[in-house]
LUMLUMDO-484917 format. One line per field, with one value per residue (C-alpha): residue number from 1; residue in one letter; chain; x, y, z. Coordinates in Angstrom, 2 decimals. Layout:
N
nr: NUM:...
rest: A:...
kette: A:...
east: X:...
north: Y:...
up: Z:...
//
This chain:
511
nr: 1:2:3:4:5:6:7:8:9:10:11:12:13:14:15:16:17:18:19:20:21:22:23:24:25:26:27:28:29:30:31:32:33:34:35:36:37:38:39:40:41:42:43:44:45:46:47:48:49:50:51:52:53:54:55:56:57:58:59:60:61:62:63:64:65:66:67:68:69:70:71:72:73:74:75:76:77:78:79:80:81:82:83:84:85:86:87:88:89:90:91:92:93:94:95:96:97:98:99:100:101:102:103:104:105:106:107:108:109:110:111:112:113:114:115:116:117:118:119:120:121:122:123:124:125:126:127:128:129:130:131:132:133:134:135:136:137:138:139:140:141:142:143:144:145:146:147:148:149:150:151:152:153:154:155:156:157:158:159:160:161:162:163:164:165:166:167:168:169:170:171:172:173:174:175:176:177:178:179:180:181:182:183:184:185:186:187:188:189:190:191:192:193:194:195:196:197:198:199:200:201:202:203:204:205:206:207:208:209:210:211:212:213:214:215:216:217:218:219:220:221:222:223:224:225:226:227:228:229:230:231:232:233:234:235:236:237:238:239:240:241:242:243:244:245:246:247:248:249:250:251:252:253:254:255:256:257:258:259:260:261:262:263:264:265:266:267:268:269:270:271:272:273:274:275:276:277:278:279:280:281:282:283:284:285:286:287:288:289:290:291:292:293:294:295:296:297:298:299:300:301:302:303:304:305:306:307:308:309:310:311:312:313:314:315:316:317:318:319:320:321:322:323:324:325:326:327:328:329:330:331:332:333:334:335:336:337:338:339:340:341:342:343:344:345:346:347:348:349:350:351:352:353:354:355:356:357:358:359:360:361:362:363:364:365:366:367:368:369:370:371:372:373:374:375:376:377:378:379:380:381:382:383:384:385:386:387:388:389:390:391:392:393:394:395:396:397:398:399:400:401:402:403:404:405:406:407:408:409:410:411:412:413:414:415:416:417:418:419:420:421:422:423:424:425:426:427:428:429:430:431:432:433:434:435:436:437:438:439:440:441:442:443:444:445:446:447:448:449:450:451:452:453:454:455:456:457:458:459:460:461:462:463:464:465:466:467:468:469:470:471:472:473:474:475:476:477:478:479:480:481:482:483:484:485:486:487:488:489:490:491:492:493:494:495:496:497:498:499:500:501:502:503:504:505:506:507:508:509:510:511
rest: M:R:T:Y:G:K:S:A:A:F:V:A:L:S:A:T:V:A:A:T:A:L:T:G:V:V:T:A:P:A:H:A:G:T:A:S:A:P:A:H:A:G:T:A:S:A:P:A:L:S:W:R:P:C:A:T:A:G:G:P:A:A:Q:E:C:A:E:L:P:V:P:L:D:Y:R:D:P:G:G:P:Q:L:S:L:A:V:T:R:V:R:S:D:R:P:A:A:R:R:G:T:L:M:V:I:A:G:G:P:G:S:S:G:V:Q:R:V:A:E:K:G:E:R:L:A:R:E:T:E:G:R:Y:D:I:V:S:L:D:P:R:G:V:G:G:S:T:K:A:S:C:G:L:A:P:E:D:R:E:L:V:N:L:R:A:W:P:G:A:D:G:S:I:T:E:N:V:T:R:S:R:R:V:A:E:A:C:A:R:K:G:G:A:V:L:R:S:L:T:T:A:N:E:V:R:D:I:D:R:F:R:Q:A:L:G:E:E:K:L:S:A:W:G:I:S:Y:G:T:Y:V:G:A:V:Y:A:Q:K:Y:P:Q:H:T:D:R:W:V:L:D:S:N:D:D:P:N:P:S:R:V:G:Q:G:W:L:A:N:M:A:V:G:V:A:D:R:F:P:D:F:A:R:W:A:S:D:P:A:R:E:A:E:G:L:R:L:A:Q:R:A:Q:D:V:Q:P:L:V:L:D:L:A:A:R:L:D:R:E:P:R:E:S:T:T:A:G:V:P:L:T:G:N:R:L:R:L:A:L:Q:L:A:L:F:N:G:D:D:D:F:A:E:L:A:G:L:V:Q:A:A:R:S:T:S:V:K:P:V:L:P:A:A:L:R:G:P:V:P:D:A:D:A:A:V:S:M:G:V:I:C:N:D:V:R:W:Q:G:T:V:S:S:F:T:R:A:V:A:A:D:R:V:K:H:P:L:T:A:G:M:P:V:N:V:T:P:C:A:F:W:K:N:A:P:A:D:P:P:T:R:I:T:D:Q:G:P:S:N:V:L:M:I:Q:G:L:R:D:P:A:T:P:Y:S:G:A:L:K:M:R:A:A:F:G:D:R:A:R:L:V:A:V:D:H:G:G:H:G:M:Y:L:G:H:G:N:A:C:G:D:R:T:V:T:T:F:L:N:T:G:T:R:P:E:K:D:A:Y:C:A:D
kette: A:A:A:A:A:A:A:A:A:A:A:A:A:A:A:A:A:A:A:A:A:A:A:A:A:A:A:A:A:A:A:A:A:A:A:A:A:A:A:A:A:A:A:A:A:A:A:A:A:A:A:A:A:A:A:A:A:A:A:A:A:A:A:A:A:A:A:A:A:A:A:A:A:A:A:A:A:A:A:A:A:A:A:A:A:A:A:A:A:A:A:A:A:A:A:A:A:A:A:A:A:A:A:A:A:A:A:A:A:A:A:A:A:A:A:A:A:A:A:A:A:A:A:A:A:A:A:A:A:A:A:A:A:A:A:A:A:A:A:A:A:A:A:A:A:A:A:A:A:A:A:A:A:A:A:A:A:A:A:A:A:A:A:A:A:A:A:A:A:A:A:A:A:A:A:A:A:A:A:A:A:A:A:A:A:A:A:A:A:A:A:A:A:A:A:A:A:A:A:A:A:A:A:A:A:A:A:A:A:A:A:A:A:A:A:A:A:A:A:A:A:A:A:A:A:A:A:A:A:A:A:A:A:A:A:A:A:A:A:A:A:A:A:A:A:A:A:A:A:A:A:A:A:A:A:A:A:A:A:A:A:A:A:A:A:A:A:A:A:A:A:A:A:A:A:A:A:A:A:A:A:A:A:A:A:A:A:A:A:A:A:A:A:A:A:A:A:A:A:A:A:A:A:A:A:A:A:A:A:A:A:A:A:A:A:A:A:A:A:A:A:A:A:A:A:A:A:A:A:A:A:A:A:A:A:A:A:A:A:A:A:A:A:A:A:A:A:A:A:A:A:A:A:A:A:A:A:A:A:A:A:A:A:A:A:A:A:A:A:A:A:A:A:A:A:A:A:A:A:A:A:A:A:A:A:A:A:A:A:A:A:A:A:A:A:A:A:A:A:A:A:A:A:A:A:A:A:A:A:A:A:A:A:A:A:A:A:A:A:A:A:A:A:A:A:A:A:A:A:A:A:A:A:A:A:A:A:A:A:A:A:A:A:A:A:A:A:A:A:A:A:A:A:A:A:A:A:A:A:A:A:A:A:A:A:A:A:A:A:A:A:A:A:A:A:A:A:A:A:A:A:A:A:A:A:A:A:A:A:A:A:A:A:A:A:A:A:A:A:A:A:A:A:A:A:A:A:A:A:A:A
east: 0.00:1.41:0.99:2.06:1.06:0.40:2.38:1.22:0.32:-1.30:-3.46:-4.98:-1.67:-1.25:2.37:5.61:8.82:11.55:14.77:17.91:18.69:21.91:24.30:24.70:21.30:21.97:21.36:20.01:19.03:15.44:14.42:15.59:12.99:10.44:10.46:9.87:12.84:12.80:12.54:16.11:17.61:20.64:21.74:25.42:27.20:25.75:28.09:29.45:27.69:29.68:27.76:27.97:26.13:22.98:20.97:18.42:16.73:14.20:15.39:17.53:20.96:22.54:20.89:23.28:22.91:24.56:24.01:23.10:23.65:20.93:20.47:18.28:17.14:17.42:17.68:21.07:22.52:25.91:24.43:23.47:22.96:20.70:21.59:19.23:19.46:19.42:19.44:19.83:19.67:21.72:20.61:22.18:21.82:23.91:23.11:19.37:19.60:17.76:17.69:16.89:13.55:12.79:10.48:8.60:7.21:3.99:3.22:4.10:6.49:7.17:10.67:11.84:14.81:12.43:10.13:12.99:13.90:10.31:9.61:12.94:13.55:10.08:10.34:13.72:12.24:9.26:11.43:14.00:17.08:16.02:16.53:18.67:16.05:16.58:14.82:15.40:14.11:12.61:13.91:12.51:12.10:14.00:17.74:17.52:17.88:15.01:12.81:11.07:8.14:8.85:5.30:4.05:3.33:-0.43:-0.31:1.56:-1.09:-2.43:-5.98:-5.02:-2.70:-5.80:-8.67:-11.47:-14.39:-15.84:-18.64:-21.22:-19.47:-17.80:-14.48:-13.56:-10.80:-9.55:-9.23:-7.28:-4.93:-4.44:-3.45:-1.04:0.63:0.95:2.52:4.97:6.04:6.54:8.70:10.82:10.63:12.99:14.18:14.33:10.63:9.78:11.73:9.53:7.45:6.43:8.28:11.53:11.06:10.71:13.88:15.65:14.63:16.07:19.25:19.44:18.94:21.91:24.06:23.21:24.31:20.96:19.30:15.90:14.19:11.36:9.24:6.76:5.01:2.62:-0.16:1.20:4.12:1.73:1.36:5.14:5.52:2.88:4.56:7.95:6.43:5.00:8.23:10.76:8.91:12.13:13.60:10.70:10.73:8.09:5.95:3.70:1.36:-0.29:-3.25:-3.85:-5.70:-7.12:-4.27:-6.48:-3.82:-6.12:-6.58:-3.81:-3.57:-6.81:-8.61:-6.84:-7.90:-11.51:-11.58:-10.86:-14.49:-15.49:-12.77:-13.80:-17.44:-16.38:-14.31:-16.39:-18.82:-15.92:-15.40:-19.14:-19.35:-16.32:-17.60:-21.04:-19.77:-20.80:-17.14:-16.37:-18.61:-16.05:-13.44:-15.62:-15.41:-18.84:-20.30:-23.74:-25.89:-26.26:-23.73:-26.11:-26.17:-22.42:-22.23:-25.05:-23.37:-19.99:-21.52:-23.52:-20.43:-18.39:-21.13:-21.16:-17.39:-17.72:-19.80:-17.95:-14.41:-13.16:-9.89:-7.53:-4.51:-2.32:-2.09:-3.34:-4.70:-8.41:-10.45:-12.57:-15.07:-12.54:-9.82:-12.24:-13.01:-9.30:-8.67:-11.39:-9.80:-6.40:-7.78:-9.32:-5.94:-4.39:-6.49:-8.52:-5.47:-6.39:-10.10:-9.63:-7.80:-10.56:-13.36:-11.55:-11.31:-15.03:-15.89:-13.66:-15.17:-18.66:-17.64:-17.77:-15.08:-12.26:-9.95:-9.60:-6.13:-5.41:-3.63:0.08:-0.17:-2.58:-0.61:1.58:2.69:4.54:8.07:8.18:10.07:7.38:4.65:6.63:7.14:3.57:2.22:5.04:4.54:0.77:0.75:3.66:2.33:-0.79:-2.80:-5.68:-9.10:-11.65:-12.58:-13.58:-17.25:-16.87:-15.02:-17.81:-20.44:-18.41:-17.95:-21.67:-22.61:-19.92:-20.91:-24.33:-23.10:-20.18:-20.84:-17.97:-15.41:-17.47:-16.40:-12.63:-11.65:-13.07:-12.16:-9.74:-6.03:-2.82:-2.60:-5.49:-3.25:0.13:2.44:4.44:3.07:3.74:7.18:6.01:2.69:1.11:1.67:-1.25:-1.06:-1.84:-1.95:1.21:4.05:4.96:2.28:4.16:2.04:0.27:-2.06:-3.31:-6.13:-8.27:-11.99:-12.42:-9.38:-9.98:-7.22:-7.12:-10.60:-11.36:-13.32:-10.18:-8.06:-10.43:-9.51:-5.82:-6.68:-8.62:-5.78:-3.27:-5.52:-3.90:-0.62:-2.05:-3.93:-5.81:-6.09:-8.99:-8.73:-11.91:-10.33:-10.35:-7.34:-4.54:-1.52:-2.34:0.85:2.58:0.28:-2.94:-2.22:-4.31:-2.64:-4.24:-3.17:0.32:0.80:-0.33:2.13:5.00:4.43:4.59:7.80:9.41:8.24:6.76:3.41:0.29:-3.38:-4.65:-7.39:-8.29:-8.66:-10.43:-9.12:-11.56:-10.70
north: 0.00:3.34:6.52:9.80:12.41:12.37:9.98:6.58:7.74:10.99:9.71:7.08:5.55:3.90:2.81:3.27:4.78:2.18:3.91:3.75:6.52:8.40:8.38:11.41:11.93:14.79:15.43:18.93:21.31:20.99:24.39:23.77:24.34:25.83:29.47:31.28:31.81:34.53:33.52:34.66:32.79:30.64:32.42:31.85:30.33:26.93:23.93:22.33:19.10:15.93:14.07:10.32:7.97:6.44:5.05:2.37:-0.23:1.48:4.97:7.48:6.08:9.46:9.98:11.28:11.71:13.75:14.87:18.44:19.64:22.00:23.68:21.84:25.29:28.13:30.64:29.06:28.29:27.37:25.00:21.31:20.14:17.57:15.69:15.70:13.26:15.21:14.05:15.35:14.27:16.74:17.91:15.87:18.84:21.68:23.99:23.62:23.91:26.89:26.12:23.71:22.00:21.05:18.07:18.60:15.27:14.87:13.51:14.70:11.79:11.05:10.78:13.21:10.97:8.11:10.38:11.36:7.68:7.00:10.04:11.69:9.96:10.78:14.35:14.78:13.59:15.91:18.94:18.02:18.76:22.23:21.48:19.76:17.81:17.84:16.89:16.07:13.82:16.21:15.98:12.81:11.03:8.39:8.98:12.13:12.38:10.55:11.18:8.58:8.45:4.90:3.78:0.25:-1.76:-1.59:2.20:2.12:0.06:2.07:1.61:3.14:5.95:7.61:7.49:5.34:5.43:2.31:0.39:2.46:5.76:5.89:7.77:6.68:4.35:7.01:9.55:7.10:6.17:9.79:10.85:7.92:8.66:12.39:11.67:9.16:11.68:14.35:11.99:10.50:12.73:15.42:18.43:16.58:15.73:19.29:20.59:18.69:21.54:22.93:26.14:24.23:22.22:25.51:26.83:23.56:23.86:27.35:26.08:23.47:26.20:28.08:24.93:24.39:27.94:28.82:32.24:30.74:27.37:25.99:23.41:20.57:20.08:17.17:16.89:18.10:19.30:21.89:23.45:23.40:24.94:27.58:28.54:28.75:30.98:33.20:33.39:33.50:34.83:36.28:32.78:31.21:30.66:28.32:26.89:23.83:22.71:19.34:18.05:20.98:21.42:24.26:26.37:27.81:28.87:28.35:24.63:23.39:19.59:19.38:20.84:18.52:15.48:16.66:17.29:13.61:12.80:14.99:13.53:9.92:10.82:12.57:9.61:6.57:6.78:5.96:2.69:2.02:2.35:0.10:-2.55:-2.69:-2.85:-6.12:-6.49:-7.40:-10.47:-12.68:-11.55:-12.47:-8.88:-7.48:-6.40:-5.25:-4.90:-1.15:1.47:2.90:-0.46:-0.67:1.81:0.18:-3.20:-1.95:-0.14:-3.20:-5.41:-3.02:-3.02:-6.83:-6.89:-4.45:-7.11:-10.18:-9.62:-12.15:-14.04:-12.92:-14.60:-12.46:-14.18:-12.04:-9.27:-9.80:-7.95:-5.59:-3.02:-0.25:-2.13:-2.51:1.22:2.01:-0.39:1.42:4.79:3.58:1.98:5.23:6.97:5.64:6.06:2.88:0.64:-0.68:-1.24:-4.94:-5.53:-3.76:-5.63:-8.90:-8.04:-7.29:-10.54:-12.56:-10.86:-11.80:-15.42:-18.05:-20.22:-17.78:-15.92:-12.27:-11.12:-7.74:-5.03:-5.05:-1.73:-3.21:-6.31:-4.81:-1.64:1.18:1.98:4.25:6.97:7.13:7.45:10.17:12.37:12.13:13.16:15.55:17.93:18.24:18.50:20.97:23.27:24.52:23.95:21.61:22.90:20.93:19.20:15.62:16.62:18.65:15.79:13.43:15.68:16.18:12.43:11.75:14.34:13.28:9.60:10.60:13.02:10.90:7.25:5.84:7.40:6.78:9.93:9.26:12.51:14.72:12.50:13.24:12.57:12.89:16.50:17.36:16.53:17.63:18.97:21.54:24.80:25.63:27.18:29.39:31.03:29.37:31.14:32.82:32.39:35.65:37.22:39.22:37.92:36.99:35.49:32.27:29.49:26.77:24.52:21.19:19.33:16.26:16.84:13.64:13.51:11.37:13.00:16.64:17.30:19.86:21.98:22.42:23.23:26.08:27.61:27.51:29.03:31.85:32.56:32.99:35.27:36.38:34.73:31.38:29.58:26.34:23.40:21.14:17.56:15.50:12.43:10.48:9.73:11.62:13.25:14.40:15.38:12.35:10.24:9.32:9.61:12.72:14.18:17.61:18.06:16.71:18.87:22.04:21.54:20.52:23.56:25.83:24.25:24.38:27.79:29.65:29.88:29.29:29.33:32.91:31.87:28.77:25.77:22.40:19.10:16.30:12.75
up: 0.00:-1.05:0.92:-0.58:1.91:5.58:7.73:8.80:12.23:11.19:8.39:10.60:10.10:6.78:6.77:8.57:7.34:7.32:8.27:10.34:12.79:12.40:15.29:17.49:19.12:21.47:25.11:25.43:28.20:29.37:28.00:24.43:21.76:24.16:23.09:19.86:17.55:14.94:11.30:10.66:13.65:12.98:9.82:10.50:7.52:6.79:6.81:3.67:2.72:2.14:-0.55:-1.15:-3.55:-2.02:-4.94:-4.08:-6.26:-8.49:-7.56:-9.46:-10.17:-9.43:-6.04:-3.39:0.36:3.10:6.68:7.56:11.14:12.39:15.76:18.20:19.31:16.79:19.64:20.29:16.84:18.30:20.86:20.55:16.99:15.36:12.19:9.20:6.31:3.05:-0.55:-4.09:-7.71:-9.71:-13.13:-15.91:-18.28:-16.83:-19.73:-19.05:-15.27:-13.79:-10.07:-7.25:-6.65:-3.05:-2.50:0.79:1.93:3.88:7.28:9.75:9.59:5.91:4.49:1.84:1.03:0.32:-1.67:-3.98:-4.38:-5.45:-7.60:-8.36:-11.67:-12.99:-11.72:-13.41:-16.72:-16.42:-15.72:-18.39:-16.33:-15.25:-11.57:-9.05:-7.09:-3.34:-0.13:3.51:6.25:8.81:12.36:13.90:10.55:8.60:8.69:10.82:14.60:16.25:19.26:21.41:23.80:24.98:24.26:24.88:21.70:22.30:22.31:18.99:17.19:14.28:15.48:18.85:17.77:16.37:18.80:17.40:19.87:21.44:19.78:21.66:20.94:24.34:24.52:28.05:26.88:24.44:27.25:29.41:26.58:25.49:29.00:29.29:25.95:26.65:30.02:28.48:25.83:28.51:30.58:27.82:24.76:25.96:24.01:20.68:20.84:21.83:18.83:16.35:14.89:11.55:12.39:12.89:9.70:7.84:9.49:8.64:4.99:4.88:6.54:3.78:1.16:2.60:2.63:-1.04:-1.82:-3.39:-3.21:-4.07:-4.06:-6.11:-4.33:-4.63:-1.28:-0.81:1.81:5.16:3.04:1.55:4.99:5.49:2.04:2.75:6.03:4.28:1.59:4.32:6.35:3.51:0.45:-0.97:-1.21:-3.16:-6.91:-8.40:-5.62:-6.12:-3.31:-3.93:-1.83:0.47:3.72:5.77:7.23:10.02:12.56:15.55:14.79:12.46:12.99:14.96:11.96:9.52:11.47:11.72:7.96:7.28:8.09:5.15:2.95:3.51:2.82:-0.40:-1.56:-0.54:-3.50:-5.83:-3.97:-3.90:-7.68:-8.13:-5.70:-7.33:-10.90:-12.64:-13.68:-10.04:-10.24:-11.92:-9.41:-6.45:-5.25:-6.08:-2.76:-3.91:-6.99:-6.54:-5.44:-2.83:-1.05:-0.42:2.46:4.51:3.96:5.20:8.19:9.19:8.91:11.06:13.70:13.74:14.11:17.01:18.76:17.51:16.18:13.65:14.01:11.25:9.70:11.99:15.37:18.20:15.95:15.30:12.70:14.78:13.60:14.06:12.20:9.31:9.44:9.46:6.54:4.64:5.29:4.12:0.97:-0.22:-0.53:-3.71:-6.81:-7.05:-6.61:-3.17:-3.74:-4.51:-1.21:0.70:-1.06:-0.41:3.28:3.41:1.65:3.98:7.04:5.86:5.31:8.05:6.45:5.53:7.88:6.89:5.83:7.42:5.41:6.24:8.07:10.62:11.59:14.29:16.07:14.33:15.55:18.57:16.71:14.01:16.61:18.40:15.34:14.07:17.47:18.31:15.40:15.57:19.38:19.53:16.81:18.61:21.78:20.96:21.93:23.94:27.18:27.79:27.72:24.50:22.79:23.91:22.34:19.15:18.70:19.18:16.55:14.06:14.28:13.00:10.36:9.11:10.03:7.97:10.33:13.47:15.30:15.18:13.42:16.20:19.14:21.97:21.27:23.31:22.07:24.40:27.38:25.95:28.63:26.69:25.35:21.68:21.18:18.31:17.45:14.40:11.12:9.39:5.62:3.82:0.37:1.09:-1.07:-4.64:-6.88:-7.55:-6.00:-7.98:-6.00:-7.35:-5.61:-6.16:-5.78:-3.76:-1.51:1.62:3.70:2.61:1.23:-1.43:1.03:3.14:0.08:-0.74:2.64:1.68:-1.70:-0.05:2.38:-0.46:-2.49:-5.74:-4.78:-5.92:-8.66:-7.99:-10.38:-9.35:-10.62:-10.92:-9.36:-6.14:-3.98:-2.30:-3.97:-7.50:-9.33:-10.86:-8.73:-10.55:-14.26:-14.87:-17.96:-17.60:-13.97:-14.55:-17.65:-15.84:-12.99:-15.26:-17.47:-14.44:-13.16:-16.59:-17.84:-14.89:-16.69:-14.59:-15.64:-15.69:-13.27:-11.29:-13.57:-13.76:-15.06:-15.93:-14.95
//
């Protein structure tokens, strides 16, 4: 299962980033990363990068990697340092080269190094050698310095990292778990965990720009990476060139991650009809995957099955991990991400769960806990960025209402999380995205995105004003550019990166 945007743990936790931590995790003073640093902090000369080959199977043969030291706390640029894994694929056409294109991966928790391995070769072809393609693993991710909360395996199960309510809508267990996780992160996370913020990722990107010797960067930000990219464009507009934001969400500075999570209820509701049409198509009959004769009957069938699994979980092929109603709901959410590629796996799971003679095979992402470092970074960023709003009673009411309005997600997107009990106050005020800055942003957005719904992207578009143009793609799934084979959307973005030409006004691309 591919995931192109938000991290495993954030997007109800679709996959984990396989990586090895670099050596040199620091011990830092208790106050590090707990106060606001100015946008220009740490502008002392950036270190030289020592590049080495790091090509992987299926990735660009010319991919190189290095380590970039960055301040743990930008108020103290000469103090303790973290190490970030950075990567590049240099232009193979020096005469055509016009600059550097930064790939900003999603998450929080996705690896930019891995993203370049997956997409760098295609991106280089599309841009015809005009750019060196670069990226980094944000602090806490992949080959960069890690943080840890020391969580028990049960608390790192995907179905528990996001708070799915009980079968009756109760959030009592979610509250208990959220308090326990927040307390563990406060005890064991230390200064590195507290430094995991969008503001610091933006500062780290600018530190990387300096180390590359570039005056400006172009960018392709995906999912959560669109928020990082938007904040960078707000803080460092003079260092932005051609700026692509792909699969955007509401940048409301009072809610940030809390709003993104809540929006997933809308996104799943927008996207599910695509699966319903697929699963009711007569073509599925021969495959044994047709769930209903009519598309409108698929959702009631899935909801009824989830309710039965709430009462009577089914033994799966993974020992000790039964198929519960919430695991089915989570599997549904994950399957809606990637075009229609994962629909067959989801329909097969539903058919097996309805059978009395076949053990369901869980998606790989649901068979065990995610690594502690991955859980720490996905929670750390969204909890450190802004104080989450709500009380136990208000979360209880929100869950009850959302279960009625959006039954497919059963109240999970508005439920209590560890962020509600987070011990550390935000180090920086959230950034408000505005229309002040160069008009050099191109947004691309699927109309039926299950993670960053179109309605949220319109909020980002409104915030940018005339700085941006929006290309709406009539397609389902998450991550549009070079992701779903929409020629119109891909061509519009590629043209902008190659020539600087955007549509004169917001545009539409048919599927």
